C-alpha positions in Angstrom: -2.9 -12.9 -51.4 -2.9 -14.5 -48.3 0.5 -12.6 -47.1 -2.1 -9.3 -47.8 -5.0 -10.9 -46.1 -3.0 -11.8 -43.3 -1.5 -8.3 -42.9 -4.8 -6.8 -43.4 -5.8 -8.3 -40.4 -2.9 -7.7 -38.0 -3.4 -3.8 -38.7 -7.1 -4.2 -38.1 -6.1 -6.1 -34.9 -3.6 -3.3 -33.7 -6.0 -0.4 -34.2 -9.0 -2.1 -32.9 -6.5 -2.6 -29.7 -6.9 -0.7 -26.4 -4.8 2.6 -26.6 -3.2 1.7 -23.2 -2.2 -1.2 -24.1 1.6 -0.2 -24.9 1.6 2.1 -22.0 4.1 1.4 -19.1 1.1 2.2 -16.5 -2.1 -0.3 -16.4 -5.0 -0.1 -15.2 -5.8 -0.5 -11.6 -9.2 -3.4 -11.7 -12.1 -3.5 -9.3 -11.5 -5.9 -6.7 -13.3 -9.3 -7.2 -14.4 -11.0 -4.1 -14.9 -14.7 -4.2 -14.8 -15.0 -0.6 -17.2 -12.8 0.9 -17.2 -14.6 4.4 -13.2 -14.3 4.6 -13.3 -10.9 3.5 -15.9 -10.0 6.3 -13.9 -12.0 8.8 -10.8 -9.9 7.7 -12.2 -6.7 7.9 -13.5 -7.5 11.3 -9.8 -8.1 12.6 -8.6 -5.2 10.4 -10.7 -3.1 12.7 -9.9 -5.3 15.9 -8.0 -3.0 18.7 -8.1 -5.9 21.0 -5.2 -7.7 18.6 -2.9 -5.0 20.4 -1.6 -5.0 24.0 -3.3 -1.7 24.9 -6.8 -2.8 23.2 -6.4 0.5 21.5 -4.3 0.0 18.2 -5.6 -1.6 15.1 -4.3 -2.2 11.7 -6.8 0.8 10.7 -4.7 3.1 13.2 -1.5 3.0 11.1 -3.4 2.7 7.6 -6.5 4.4 8.3 -8.7 3.6 5.4 -10.5 7.3 5.8 -7.4 9.1 4.8 -5.7 6.9 2.0 -4.6 4.0 4.1 -2.3 5.7 5.8 -1.5 7.7 9.4 -0.7 11.2 7.7 2.4 11.4 10.4 6.0 11.2 9.4 6.4 7.7 11.5 3.5 5.9 13.5 2.5 6.1 17.1 2.9 2.8 18.6 2.4 0.9 21.8 3.2 3.2 25.0 3.1 6.0 22.4 6.3 4.8 20.8 7.4 6.6 17.7 7.6 4.1 15.1 10.7 3.4 13.1 9.5 4.3 9.2 6.7 5.9 7.6 3.6 3.9 7.4 2.6 2.7 3.6 -0.5 2.8 2.1 -2.4 -0.1 2.4 -4.7 0.8 -0.6 -3.3 -1.5 -4.0 -1.2 -3.4 -1.6 -1.6 -6.5 -3.6 0.2 -5.1 -6.3 3.6 -4.7 -4.4 6.4 -7.4 -5.4 6.6 -8.0 -0.9 5.7 -5.8 1.9 7.3 -3.0 4.5 9.8 -1.0 2.9 12.5 -3.5 3.2 10.2 -6.2 1.7 11.0 -8.7 4.6 7.2 -9.8 4.2 6.4 -12.1 1.0 3.2 -11.0 0.8 0.0 -9.5 2.9 -0.3 -12.4 5.0 2.8 -12.4 6.1 2.8 -9.0 6.8 -0.2 -9.2 8.7 1.6 -11.1 11.8 4.2 -8.6 11.7 2.9 -5.2 13.5 0.9 -7.4 16.3 3.9 -8.8 17.9 6.0 -5.7 17.2 7.2 -4.0 20.5 7.2 -0.7 18.8 3.9 -1.2 17.4 0.7 -3.2 18.6 2.9 -4.8 21.2 1.1 -7.8 21.5 2.3 -11.3 21.2 0.7 -14.0 18.5 -0.4 -16.5 21.1 -2.3 -13.4 23.2 -4.0 -12.1 20.4 -5.3 -15.8 19.6 -6.2 -16.1 22.7 -8.2 -13.0 22.8 -10.0 -13.5 19.8 -11.0 -17.4 20.5 -12.4 -16.3 23.9 -15.3 -14.8 22.0 -17.8 -17.0 20.8 -19.2 -15.0 18.0 -15.8 -14.7 16.4 -15.6 -18.7 16.8 -18.6 -19.0 14.8 -17.5 -16.5 12.1 -14.4 -18.8 11.9 -16.5 -22.1 11.7 -18.2 -20.5 8.8 -15.2 -19.7 6.8 -12.9 -22.4 7.6 -15.1 -25.2 8.3 -14.4 -25.5 12.1 -14.0 -22.7 15.0 -10.3 -22.9 15.4 -8.6 -19.7 15.9 -4.9 -19.5 15.1 -2.7 -16.8 13.7 -2.2 -18.6 10.4 -6.2 -18.0 9.9 -6.0 -14.5 11.5 -3.7 -13.5 8.9 -5.1 -15.4 6.2 -8.7 -13.6 6.9 -6.8 -9.8 7.2 -5.3 -10.5 3.9 -8.2 -11.5 1.7 -9.7 -8.2 3.3 -6.9 -6.2 2.0 -6.5 -7.6 -1.4 -10.3 -6.0 -1.9 -8.7 -2.5 -0.8 -8.1 -1.4 -4.4 -8.9 2.1 -6.1 -9.7 1.8 -9.4 -11.3 4.5 -12.2 -8.7 7.1 -11.3 -9.2 10.2 -13.9 -5.8 8.4 -15.4 -7.2 5.2 -15.6 -10.0 6.6 -17.5 -7.6 8.4 -19.8 -5.9 4.8 -20.5 -9.2 3.3 -21.4 -9.6 6.1 -24.2 -11.0 9.3 -22.4 -8.7 11.8 -23.4 -11.0 14.2 -21.6 -10.7 12.8 -18.4 -7.3 14.4 -17.6 -6.2 17.9 -18.0 -3.7 19.0 -20.4 -1.2 19.8 -17.9 -1.7 16.2 -16.6 -1.0 15.2 -20.0 2.0 17.3 -20.2 3.1 15.6 -16.7 2.6 12.3 -17.6 4.5 12.9 -20.5 7.5 14.2 -18.5 6.9 11.6 -16.4 8.1 9.1 -19.4 10.5 11.6 -20.9 12.7 12.2 -17.9 13.1 8.4 -16.9 10.6 8.2 -13.9 8.7 5.4 -15.4 11.8 3.4 -15.0 11.0 2.3 -11.4 7.2 3.8 -11.4 5.3 1.3 -13.8 2.7 -1.0 -13.8 -0.8 -0.9 -12.4 0.2 0.2 -9.0 2.8 3.1 -10.6 5.4 1.3 -8.2 6.0 -1.6 -6.0 7.5 -3.9 -8.6 11.2 -3.3 -7.6 13.6 -2.1 -5.1 16.2 0.9 -5.6 18.5 2.8 -3.6 17.1 6.1 -2.3 19.8 8.5 -3.5 20.9 6.9 -6.2 22.7 9.8 -8.3 23.1 11.9 -4.8 23.2 10.8 -1.4 19.5 11.2 0.5 19.8 13.0 3.9 17.9 11.9 6.9 18.1 11.5 10.5 16.0 8.0 10.0 18.0 5.2 10.9 16.2 3.0 8.3 18.9 1.1 6.1 16.5 -0.5 3.9 17.0 -4.2 2.3 20.3 -4.4 4.2 18.4 -5.0 7.5 17.0 -8.2 5.5 19.8 -9.2 3.6 22.6 -7.9 5.6 24.6 -7.1 2.6 26.4 -3.3 2.5 25.0 -3.1 -1.5 21.6 -2.8 -0.1 22.2 -0.1 2.4 19.7 2.6 1.7 17.7 0.0 -1.2 13.9 0.2 -0.5 10.9 -0.8 -2.1 9.9 1.6 -4.8 6.4 3.0 -3.4 3.0 2.8 -5.2 2.2 6.2 -6.7 -1.5 5.7 -6.5 -3.5 8.0 -4.7 -0.3 9.9 -3.8 -2.0 13.1 -3.2 -3.6 11.5 -0.2 -0.7 9.4 1.3 1.5 12.7 2.8 4.2 12.7 4.1 6.4 11.1 1.7 9.3 9.2 1.4 10.6 6.2 3.9 11.0 9.0 6.8 7.9 10.8 6.1 10.0 14.0 5.9 8.2 15.8 2.8 4.7 17.0 3.2 4.2 18.2 -0.5 4.1 16.5 -4.1 6.0 19.6 -5.4 9.1 18.9 -2.7 8.6 15.4 -3.6 8.9 15.8 -7.4 11.9 17.9 -7.0 13.9 15.7 -4.5 13.4 12.7 -6.6 14.2 14.3 -9.7 17.6 15.4 -8.3 18.7 12.7 -6.2 17.4 9.5 -8.4 18.0 11.3 -12.1 20.4 14.3 -11.4 18.0 16.5 -13.3 15.8 19.4 -12.4 12.6 20.6 -13.3 11.1 24.2 -14.1 8.4 25.2 -11.9 5.6 24.8 -14.9 7.2 21.4 -15.4 6.5 20.5 -11.5 3.2 21.6 -11.6 2.5 19.5 -15.0 3.9 16.5 -13.1 1.9 17.2 -9.5 -1.2 17.2 -11.8 -0.3 13.9 -13.3 0.6 12.6 -10.1 -3.1 13.9 -8.6 -4.9 12.1 -11.6 -3.9 8.7 -10.1 -6.2 9.3 -7.1 -8.7 6.4 -7.6 -12.4 5.5 -6.0 -11.5 4.9 -2.5 -12.8 1.8 -0.9 -16.4 2.2 0.7 -16.3 0.6 3.9 -19.1 -0.2 6.4 -17.6 -0.6 9.7 -17.8 -3.8 11.3 -19.9 -4.5 14.9 -17.3 -6.7 16.7 -18.1 -8.8 19.6 -17.9 -7.9 23.1 -15.2 -8.9 25.3 -16.0 -11.2 28.3 -14.8 -13.1 31.5 -12.5 -15.3 29.3 -11.0 -12.3 27.5 -7.3 -11.3 28.2 -7.8 -7.6 29.6 -6.4 -4.7 27.7 -3.0 -3.2 29.3 -2.6 0.3 27.6 -0.6 1.7 30.4 1.4 -1.1 31.6 5.2 -1.1 30.1 7.0 -4.5 29.8 
């Protein structure tokens, strides 16, 4: 009798569990902000162009929050109008990634935040001068004191604050999330068919979890070579291993409708072409025109609520603030 009762209880629990519990994709949850002052400081620094040598480029320049957290060009424009080496990945939901940058060279958002500032092809500055710039403004020092207990400005605190802000840049309540939560009318019949294709064809092997990607590395051109003029070698640049050549972090598919052009070289502008390229070179398969449309419908259902950002008012420079050098080459 006890066995029957326990079995009945297990069945009851299973039936009452959320329908999405066993799905390979999980819901994106809204941000929980526990340190609002630090997040606000991070937002100021995210939009701060004076962290660059030119006084013109900010984090938002390449990860524009009004267009999906990207810059919508194949490779970014850096200091002195230099062409960047790789497509800018979206900052949205980036905290779900196992590491940052396409090659995973930064372990987290904090480590990533310091990279572009000192990269001569990106913001073109130095960490020392960026710290001097922020520290020169009393209004900034006052905020640092409020957040950290004293008004010391250093790169560790700058990147810590930027990372705290970036962690809030999540996109919940996409139609697909609502579908996972039980609203079966939240996505179209084509999107449902596309999701089934996504699972049946094997896309889910790399693109799973809350961000629908970002949790592993994979070779670009697993079954067939991927032809590109982009010189990036992926993980090989980090590990030095030939086996890691063209191995990149699997990108998130959240908000993929907004984050064109696609792939690390930014060479593909449409989801239809991206889907068919990946199904070919990664899985050695093909899709019919109808299947492609269904897969794209599913991918578009992953677009969530975009962060609603009130632009920060930044402190004015003063006679102690290092002057920008927008037209001075090294």
